[in-house]
N, C-alpha and C positions, 0 to 999 in steps of 0.2 A: 504493500500500500504506500502511495506517495503522500507525504504530509500536505495537508491543505486541500486535498482532493479525495474525499471519501468515496467509497463505492456508491454508484447510483442505484444498486439493486437492493430492494427491500426483501427481508426474509419472509418466506411463505406467502408471497404475493405473485399471482400469475401475471404474465406480461400485459394482458388487456383488461385487468380486473378493476383498476382504480377509476372511481367516478371522476369526471372532469375537474371539479374544484380541488380534489386531493392531488390529482396528477399535476395540475397547474402549479400548485404550491411546491411540490417536490421537484418538478422539472425546472422551474424558474430559479430556485436556490441552487440546484446542481449545475445548471448551465452558467450561472454567474461565477461559481467556484472554478469551473473549467476555464472560462475566459480570463479570469484573473491569473490563473496559473500560466496561461500562454502569454499574457501581457508582460509578465516578468521575464520570461525565457525567450521570447521572440520579438526582437526590436521593431520590425515593421508592423507586426500586429499590435504591439503596445502603443505605437503612434496612432494607428487607426482607432484603437479603443478610446484613447484620450479625446480624439475629435468627436467620436460618437457620443461620449459622455456629455460634451458641451451641448449637443443637440437633444439628447434624451437622458437627463441626469437621474431620473427615477423611473426605471422601467416597471410596469405593472403587468405586462403580458410577455410571453415568450417572443411574440412577434415584434416587440420593442427592442430586442437585443440585436447587436450587430451581426451581419452576415457577410460572407465573401462570395463573389461570383466564381464559379469553378474555373474560369479562364486564368485566374491568378496562379493556380497551381500548375498551369502550363507555361506561364511566362516567367516564373521565378521559383526560388527555393524558400519555403517557409518551414522552419524546423524549430521545435522546442526541445527535442530529445538529444541524447548524446549521439556521437558519430556512428555508433554501432547499431543504431536502429535499422530495422528492415525497411527497404524502400518498396512501396507499392505503386505500380504503374497502371493507369487506365488504358483502355483500348486506344489505339492511334486514331487520329482524325484525318480528314482530307488534307490538312496542312502538315501531316506527319508529326504533329505535336501530341503528346499524351500528358495527362496529369501525373504529378509526382507528389506522393504524400509519404509520411514516415510513421512507423509503428514500433515503439519500443516494447520491451517485454511486458510491462504492465498493461499497455494498450492491447497487445495481442491476447492476453488473458481475458481482459474485459470483452473484447470482440468475440472470442470463443464462447464465453459464458452467455453473451447476448444472443448470438446466432443459434446456439443450442436451445435456449429457452423459447425463442420465437418459433423455430421450426418444429419443436416437439409439441407446441400448441396446435399445430396443424396435422402432424403425421403420427403423433403418439410418442411414448417414452421408450418403447422397446428398441434395443439395438438390432439392426438387420443387416443382411448382406447388401452391399452397395455396388451397383453396376454403373461404371463411368463411361459415357459415350464420348470419349476423348482419348488422346494418347498420354501415356504416363509422363512423357517429357514436359507436358504442360505444367506440372506441379514441381518441376525441378528448377525452382527460381533462384536458389542460392541466396544472395543478399538482396535480390529483388524478386518481385512476384507480379505476374500479370493479373488482370481482372478475372480472366477465365480460371487461372490456377487458384486464385483466392476463393472463387465460388465453389470449385471442386473440394478444396480443403475445408470449406465452411460446413459441408455436409459430412465430411469424413468422421467427425466426432460422434455421429449417430450410427456409425457402422460397426458390424461385428467382423466383417472382412470386406476387402475391396477388390473389384475386378475391372480392369481397363479393357474395353472391348473394341477399340479402334486401332488402326495401324496407319503409319505414314506411307503414302505413295506419291513420291515427287512433291508437288506443292499441295496436294490434297490429303485429307485423312478419310479413310474408308472403313467400313465394317471389317473387323478381323473375325471371320466366321468361326474359326477354330477356337479363338478366345471366348467368343460369345457362347459357343456350345459348351465349353468347359464351365463357364459361369452358370448357364442354365441348369446343367447337370448338378452343380454344387448347391443351387438354391431351390431345387425342386421341392415343392410342397411347403415352402416357407415364404412369408411376406418379405419383399425386398424394397429398397429405395434405388432409384436410378436418377442420374442427372446428366444433362448435356446442354451446351450452349444452344439456344433455340434453333438456329439455322443448321448447326451440325446434327442435332437430334432429328430434325425433320429429314435431312438428306439421308441419314442412316436408316430411318424407317422406310423411306421410299425405296432404298436398296432392298430391304427385307421384303417389301411388298412385291417388288419386281421379280424376286426369286420364286414366287408362286405361293400357294397356300401355306400359312403358318400353322404348325400342328401343336404348338405349346401354349398353354393358358397360364397366366400368372395367378398367384394367390390373390384373392380379392382385397386383401389388406395391403397390397403393394401400392407404391406411389412413384410416379415419374415427375420429376421437377425440372424446370428449365428457366433460363433467364437470358435477357439480351437478344440481339440479332433479329428483331422483327422486320427491319427495313427490307431485307432481301425477300422475305416471304410475302410482304405486302405488295412487292413489285410483281409477284406471280399470283396475286389474288388469293393468298392463303390467309384467312383470318383466324381468330382464336378458336372459333367453333369448329372450323374444318381441321385445324391443327389437332385439337383435342380428339376429334373423331378418328383421325388417322393414327395418332400415337396410341390412343386407347384401344382402337380396333386391332392393332397388331398383337396386343397383350391380353385382349378380352377384358379390359378394365373400363369402368364407368368414366365419363368425362370428368367427374369431380376428383378422380384419382390422378389426373394430369394437372399439375399446379404450376402456373406461371408466377415467378416472383421478380420484382423490380428492385434494383439497387445500384449504387454507384461506388466506385473504389474510394472516393473521398469520404464516404460514410460506411466503410467496411464494418461488418458485424451487425448491420441492420438490413436484413432482407425483408421485402414486403410481398409476402405471398397473397394471392387472391383468396378471399374468403368464399363461402358458399354463395354469397350474393354478388360475387364478382368485384368486390371492393378490396382496397388495401388499407391496413391500419397500422399506425405507429404504436409501439409498446410504451409503457409509462416512462421509460428513460429516453424517449425520443419524441419528436413531433414533426408535423408537416404543416406548412403554411402555403397556400396557393396565392400568388401575387399577380395582380392585373399586369399584363405585359406592357401597358403604356405608362401607368402611374406607379407601379410596384406596391400599391396598397393591397392589403389582404382582402380577398373577395369573400362574399357571403355564400351560403349554401346554393348550389346550382351554378356558381361562377367558375370560369376557367381562367387559367393563367400559368405563369412559370412556377415550377415546384421548388420550394425552399425546404431543405432537409436539415434537421438538427438532432444531435444526440450528445450524451454525456460521456462517451467512451474515449475519444482521441486525446492522448497526452503527448504523442510524438510531434504534433504540429497543430496549428489552429484551424483544422478542417472540421470542427464540431458544428459549424453552421454555415451552409453553403447554398447559394442560389444556383440551381441547375439551368441547363438549356433545354429542359424537358417541360412539356405541357401536361397539366393535370386538371381534373375537375373536382371541386369540393362537393361531394354528394351529401354527406351528413356530418354534423359536428358531434353527434352522439346518437345512439339508438339504432345501430345497424341490426337487422334481424338475425344476424349470425350470433349475436350476444356479446361481441367484443365492444368494449366501451371506447369512447373517444372518436376522433376524426376517422371518417371513411372517405377515401378518395379513389379516383380512377386515373390511371396513367393513359395519356392521349397521344404520346409520341414526341418527336423532336419539334422544337419551335421553328417556325419559318426563318430561313437565313442563318440558323445556328449551324455551327460546324457539325457535319455528320460524323458521328462516332463509328468507327469501323469495328471489325472483329478484334478480339484481343490479340490476335496475330494473323498472319496471312496464310496459315496452313490450310484453310478451307477454300481458298480461291481455286478456280479451275472449271 
């Protein structure tokens, strides 16, 4: 534990259980502690915070606190941690620039605790075999880690064993049928988890469909998760409903067992899975504000705008509150029928004229 920055996690409290007034009080205090921590250790952020305080000396809402546009993490280095902190890199963009953030040991522990708690709320607490629709080299980041590698490892803590079922062929990655068969034989009769970057997962299952009838049915308690990579699928008219039907159809799983989650490397440790109502919810140690694209004022229910993400986890650098280049719709402030308390929002895609974020690497081109 780092002095002055207590854990944001409350004992015996589920991620989405706090009623909004209690969440607001807890989160506002925790975010202020985190921003003060970074103000002392990161000179550029300290100067920004001083300017912000002159404009808003007494914040009463989390939306009153300062935030940084994600582009600043592409343009410079903002670090609060020591030099041995792990570097996390976002997907490259059309300008070949990727975000760079840092995670020291304490941050990585907090991120793991967070991701585990969130994902278990959706898929349960039982450890399961884990099928990864990617190549093992993706997670060999050394001192740096890509967004795809971070997503794979974020689910690894829920696994009993891991099977990588893709292989590299030139610039493409394709299904390794022998590896997939070994994995299927090993998990037969047991519920499993599977993950793949959205476009990679879709391409892999198209390969399986082209092979002819699939003769193996997954345990009904299995889940297939995916994130990122929608732009390519939208270009070929594959929406979420069709995607779920194709992936679920291969395994004999219901649509609800195919779960899309949203997240950005600048806010690692906070995945946003779709709930049963198709909405995404921040846990009590994080929040989402949708800001109007023209004024940057927070919108009301039913409004659309840029997604601001904030959480209490990062101690490696001041990436605890970021304004993304993604569009979202604020659907409910509280009262989603799934039972999760607090904000419910819908991810709408990239903002017009924003840099288009590519895949985490170019292995899937071709």
